[in-house]
Residue, then its C-alpha position, 0 to 999 in steps of 0.5 A: m865036736p861042734p857042728f860048725r868051725i867058727a872063724v872071725d875075720r879080724e881084718t873085717c871085724y870092727g867090733a860091733g859086738e852083735c855076735a857077743l850080745r846074741a851068743p855071749r858064751v860063744f863070742g866075746l870082744d878082746e882088748v882091741k874090741k874085735a870079736v873072738v871065739l870063746d867057746p864054739r860049743g857055748a850055744d845051740d846051732e841056731t843061736v850060733r847062726s843067728a849071732a853070725a848072721a847079725c854081724p853087720v860086716a859078715a866077719i864071722v865065717l861058719v863052716d859045716v864040719a860034716t860037709g866042709r861047706q861054708v854056711q855063713p856068710 
């Protein structure tokens, strides 16, 4: 199980693509250029955190699976 549950707030996302650039196996952009999670296990923890933090509108939410605590944003 991945250490984070990853969600994208699709209402907030405007498709900057920073997440997909930093973690291309985890995030992608769909046909309307909004972020989607491709594979939550596609990169190490630090890369996932970095990709989420790079979102200019904080549309990526990370929740620690072990604690249930939101860690990003």
